[in-house]
N, C-alpha and C positions, 0 to 999 in steps of 0.2 A: 504495500500499498502505500501511497505517497504520502512524504507528509504533509497535513494542511498549515499554512502560515494562518496565525493568527492572526485578524480583521483588527483594523484600528475603529475607534468608535464613529470617526468620520467616513472611512470605508463601508463599513455595514451600511451607515445613514444614504451614503452615494447607491450603493447597491437598490437596498431599499425605496429610494425614491424612483431610478431606471424602473423596478416596479409596477411601481404606482402607474407611471405615466403610461408603461407596455400596456397595463388594465385600464388606465382610463381612456385610451386609443381604440382598445378594442371594443370597448360599451359605445363610446361613440359608432363607431362603425356598424355594429348590431343595431342600434338605434335609430341609423337612419337607414339600414337597410326593410327595418320593422315600418319604418312611416312609407318609404317607396313601395313596399309590398301592399299597406292597406290602401294608400290610393290610387295603386295601379287597378287593386279590387274593388275601389268605388266605383273608379271610370267604366272599369268593364261591365258592372251590375246598370250602367247606364247608359249601355251600349258602346263604346268604344272600344276599339282593337287591343289586345294586347301589347302589340306595339308601339299603337298610339299613345297608349296608357301608359307605359311605363316610361316612354320620350318626355311628359307631358311631366311627370314623378319628379324624373331626374331634373329638369331643367328648374322644376320649381322650387324644389327640396335642397338639390344641392347648388346650383347657382345663385338662390337666394342667399344660402350662407357662407359660399366660398369656402366648400368643400371638394376635396378630391373624392 
């Protein structure tokens, strides 16, 4: 087994911060996907095609908030 280097408090907090940022980005991506799916489903119920509804949802949700 390789010997583990004991991490300083600063290094531990940096690792924790990286994990928090990674989890936040993952949650944001999931949230936006859910919003797009819900909007698409609503538009499809109103008679729009799936492709057109997805395009409208992405334009509205992603462009409005400057998300990628």
